[in-house]
C-alpha beads as a LAMMPS data file, in Angstrom:
LAMMPS data file: protein, C-alpha beads

173 atoms
172 bonds

1 atom types
1 bond types

-500.0 500.0 xlo xhi
-500.0 500.0 ylo yhi
-500.0 500.0 zlo zhi

Masses

1 110.0

Atoms # bond

1 1 1 0.000 0.000 0.000
2 1 1 1.193 3.499 -0.803
3 1 1 -0.464 6.454 0.897
4 1 1 0.244 10.181 1.252
5 1 1 -0.978 12.497 3.991
6 1 1 -0.161 15.940 5.338
7 1 1 1.532 16.080 8.737
8 1 1 1.712 18.689 11.493
9 1 1 5.464 18.548 12.110
10 1 1 7.939 20.625 10.113
11 1 1 10.825 18.983 8.300
12 1 1 13.309 20.645 10.668
13 1 1 11.436 19.207 13.700
14 1 1 11.580 15.732 12.126
15 1 1 15.326 16.051 11.466
16 1 1 15.980 17.368 14.977
17 1 1 14.169 14.384 16.507
18 1 1 16.022 11.924 14.266
19 1 1 19.391 13.347 15.250
20 1 1 18.741 13.866 18.984
21 1 1 16.024 11.520 20.240
22 1 1 16.556 9.760 23.580
23 1 1 14.503 6.820 22.223
24 1 1 17.304 5.553 19.975
25 1 1 20.990 5.803 19.182
26 1 1 21.797 7.841 16.072
27 1 1 24.923 7.090 14.022
28 1 1 25.916 9.286 11.080
29 1 1 27.227 7.030 8.302
30 1 1 27.895 9.565 5.579
31 1 1 27.633 13.288 4.890
32 1 1 28.140 14.566 1.369
33 1 1 26.803 17.267 -0.909
34 1 1 23.506 17.954 0.841
35 1 1 22.820 14.338 1.821
36 1 1 23.279 12.827 5.258
37 1 1 22.780 9.111 5.838
38 1 1 22.133 8.014 9.408
39 1 1 21.134 4.802 11.125
40 1 1 18.963 4.870 14.210
41 1 1 19.047 1.834 16.502
42 1 1 16.756 0.665 19.239
43 1 1 19.002 -1.248 21.621
44 1 1 16.078 -2.879 23.438
45 1 1 14.621 -4.548 20.329
46 1 1 17.776 -4.822 18.257
47 1 1 16.064 -3.065 15.370
48 1 1 17.256 -0.226 13.207
49 1 1 16.207 2.110 10.418
50 1 1 18.286 3.822 7.751
51 1 1 17.511 7.457 7.065
52 1 1 18.574 9.731 4.220
53 1 1 18.291 13.431 4.986
54 1 1 18.192 16.090 2.261
55 1 1 17.286 19.799 2.350
56 1 1 13.592 19.202 1.536
57 1 1 13.153 15.477 2.099
58 1 1 13.773 12.710 4.617
59 1 1 13.463 9.031 3.695
60 1 1 13.201 6.404 6.441
61 1 1 13.555 2.708 5.595
62 1 1 12.867 0.122 8.272
63 1 1 15.377 -2.714 8.504
64 1 1 13.124 -5.702 9.147
65 1 1 10.089 -5.025 7.008
66 1 1 11.642 -2.600 4.487
67 1 1 8.696 -0.199 4.850
68 1 1 9.498 3.310 3.646
69 1 1 8.414 6.699 4.931
70 1 1 9.224 9.678 2.737
71 1 1 8.674 13.046 4.398
72 1 1 8.920 15.964 2.006
73 1 1 7.898 19.574 1.482
74 1 1 5.849 20.897 -1.435
75 1 1 4.899 24.587 -1.366
76 1 1 5.361 24.861 2.434
77 1 1 3.188 21.771 3.046
78 1 1 4.865 18.814 4.785
79 1 1 3.698 15.459 3.452
80 1 1 4.429 11.893 4.466
81 1 1 4.316 9.085 1.919
82 1 1 4.221 5.579 3.342
83 1 1 4.998 2.540 1.229
84 1 1 4.441 -0.746 3.022
85 1 1 1.894 -3.139 4.410
86 1 1 -1.404 -1.803 5.678
87 1 1 -0.842 -3.357 9.088
88 1 1 2.454 -1.479 9.465
89 1 1 1.251 2.086 8.924
90 1 1 2.792 4.263 11.687
91 1 1 3.403 1.200 13.867
92 1 1 7.214 1.177 13.919
93 1 1 9.055 1.996 17.147
94 1 1 11.846 3.695 15.230
95 1 1 9.919 6.621 13.800
96 1 1 10.097 10.295 14.585
97 1 1 6.807 11.863 15.598
98 1 1 4.519 11.875 12.554
99 1 1 1.109 13.380 13.267
100 1 1 -1.447 13.394 10.450
101 1 1 -2.997 16.859 10.091
102 1 1 -6.419 15.328 9.460
103 1 1 -7.977 11.911 9.939
104 1 1 -5.831 9.219 8.330
105 1 1 -9.013 7.536 7.190
106 1 1 -9.615 10.423 4.773
107 1 1 -6.149 10.046 3.216
108 1 1 -5.928 8.724 -0.304
109 1 1 -4.340 5.330 -0.912
110 1 1 -2.390 5.856 -4.122
111 1 1 -1.574 2.211 -4.808
112 1 1 -2.481 -1.035 -3.086
113 1 1 -2.757 -4.789 -3.424
114 1 1 -6.553 -4.546 -3.118
115 1 1 -7.245 -1.801 -5.662
116 1 1 -4.070 -1.483 -7.730
117 1 1 -3.660 2.125 -8.862
118 1 1 -7.315 3.045 -8.289
119 1 1 -7.263 5.814 -5.709
120 1 1 -9.398 5.039 -2.668
121 1 1 -9.638 6.603 0.771
122 1 1 -7.964 4.668 3.580
123 1 1 -11.434 4.175 5.069
124 1 1 -12.500 2.265 1.918
125 1 1 -9.242 0.315 1.935
126 1 1 -9.777 -0.640 5.596
127 1 1 -13.317 -1.815 4.846
128 1 1 -12.113 -3.794 1.805
129 1 1 -9.332 -5.317 3.884
130 1 1 -11.855 -6.491 6.495
131 1 1 -14.061 -8.030 3.774
132 1 1 -11.070 -9.853 2.309
133 1 1 -10.093 -11.238 5.726
134 1 1 -13.675 -12.351 6.320
135 1 1 -13.790 -14.008 2.876
136 1 1 -10.600 -15.928 3.683
137 1 1 -11.989 -17.088 7.026
138 1 1 -15.243 -18.273 5.483
139 1 1 -13.798 -19.897 2.367
140 1 1 -10.532 -21.336 3.606
141 1 1 -11.847 -22.844 6.841
142 1 1 -9.876 -20.542 9.083
143 1 1 -11.013 -20.902 12.664
144 1 1 -9.980 -17.424 13.834
145 1 1 -12.625 -15.050 15.074
146 1 1 -11.935 -11.330 14.729
147 1 1 -8.475 -10.124 13.876
148 1 1 -5.164 -10.805 15.517
149 1 1 -3.432 -7.902 17.240
150 1 1 -0.672 -8.074 14.637
151 1 1 -3.163 -8.129 11.771
152 1 1 -4.077 -4.465 11.595
153 1 1 -2.698 -1.091 12.634
154 1 1 -3.696 0.094 16.070
155 1 1 -3.994 3.646 14.755
156 1 1 -6.390 2.812 11.935
157 1 1 -8.429 0.027 13.553
158 1 1 -9.637 -1.810 10.507
159 1 1 -13.127 -3.080 11.315
160 1 1 -13.218 -1.035 14.540
161 1 1 -12.769 2.284 12.777
162 1 1 -12.510 5.144 15.236
163 1 1 -13.423 8.315 13.374
164 1 1 -11.752 10.860 15.651
165 1 1 -9.063 8.700 17.208
166 1 1 -6.150 10.740 18.520
167 1 1 -2.991 8.695 18.903
168 1 1 -1.348 9.083 22.308
169 1 1 2.063 10.741 22.333
170 1 1 4.988 8.332 22.353
171 1 1 6.852 8.344 25.666
172 1 1 10.437 9.524 25.620
173 1 1 11.366 6.680 27.946

Bonds

1 1 1 2
2 1 2 3
3 1 3 4
4 1 4 5
5 1 5 6
6 1 6 7
7 1 7 8
8 1 8 9
9 1 9 10
10 1 10 11
11 1 11 12
12 1 12 13
13 1 13 14
14 1 14 15
15 1 15 16
16 1 16 17
17 1 17 18
18 1 18 19
19 1 19 20
20 1 20 21
21 1 21 22
22 1 22 23
23 1 23 24
24 1 24 25
25 1 25 26
26 1 26 27
27 1 27 28
28 1 28 29
29 1 29 30
30 1 30 31
31 1 31 32
32 1 32 33
33 1 33 34
34 1 34 35
35 1 35 36
36 1 36 37
37 1 37 38
38 1 38 39
39 1 39 40
40 1 40 41
41 1 41 42
42 1 42 43
43 1 43 44
44 1 44 45
45 1 45 46
46 1 46 47
47 1 47 48
48 1 48 49
49 1 49 50
50 1 50 51
51 1 51 52
52 1 52 53
53 1 53 54
54 1 54 55
55 1 55 56
56 1 56 57
57 1 57 58
58 1 58 59
59 1 59 60
60 1 60 61
61 1 61 62
62 1 62 63
63 1 63 64
64 1 64 65
65 1 65 66
66 1 66 67
67 1 67 68
68 1 68 69
69 1 69 70
70 1 70 71
71 1 71 72
72 1 72 73
73 1 73 74
74 1 74 75
75 1 75 76
76 1 76 77
77 1 77 78
78 1 78 79
79 1 79 80
80 1 80 81
81 1 81 82
82 1 82 83
83 1 83 84
84 1 84 85
85 1 85 86
86 1 86 87
87 1 87 88
88 1 88 89
89 1 89 90
90 1 90 91
91 1 91 92
92 1 92 93
93 1 93 94
94 1 94 95
95 1 95 96
96 1 96 97
97 1 97 98
98 1 98 99
99 1 99 100
100 1 100 101
101 1 101 102
102 1 102 103
103 1 103 104
104 1 104 105
105 1 105 106
106 1 106 107
107 1 107 108
108 1 108 109
109 1 109 110
110 1 110 111
111 1 111 112
112 1 112 113
113 1 113 114
114 1 114 115
115 1 115 116
116 1 116 117
117 1 117 118
118 1 118 119
119 1 119 120
120 1 120 121
121 1 121 122
122 1 122 123
123 1 123 124
124 1 124 125
125 1 125 126
126 1 126 127
127 1 127 128
128 1 128 129
129 1 129 130
130 1 130 131
131 1 131 132
132 1 132 133
133 1 133 134
134 1 134 135
135 1 135 136
136 1 136 137
137 1 137 138
138 1 138 139
139 1 139 140
140 1 140 141
141 1 141 142
142 1 142 143
143 1 143 144
144 1 144 145
145 1 145 146
146 1 146 147
147 1 147 148
148 1 148 149
149 1 149 150
150 1 150 151
151 1 151 152
152 1 152 153
153 1 153 154
154 1 154 155
155 1 155 156
156 1 156 157
157 1 157 158
158 1 158 159
159 1 159 160
160 1 160 161
161 1 161 162
162 1 162 163
163 1 163 164
164 1 164 165
165 1 165 166
166 1 166 167
167 1 167 168
168 1 168 169
169 1 169 170
170 1 170 171
171 1 171 172
172 1 172 173
């Protein structure tokens, strides 16, 4: 799934958090001609993410799942583009604060396994995803009821869509 949405943070706030967060260890790998490559590591989980920082763009790639977050500026608007599995959207521990400006459910999914390149709102994608899961359960004799905790993003809630859900702030601990 590929989705874009406007965020509240500025690019400089994102970069500052990447470089100085107490939640991870930041290592600068390379600095050349307007590009800085850093790795952030979470010692507790043994995970890491590689980040490329440019003047008007930051790209974060998770190590385990290879999900990508591209944060960029167009005409003074800061956007985040996520490319990865639906269940992984904003769920990584190694992410700077990314706060959607409006409900994520109203964001447009640009490309997905369910709808290809047909643009749909995340709300429609979530509903389609639930129907597909239900179809699999009914037609492939799966005995699961409901969805597993790892099966959908906590911030989107799939079949339990929360219209005005406000994600709690991540603790700095």
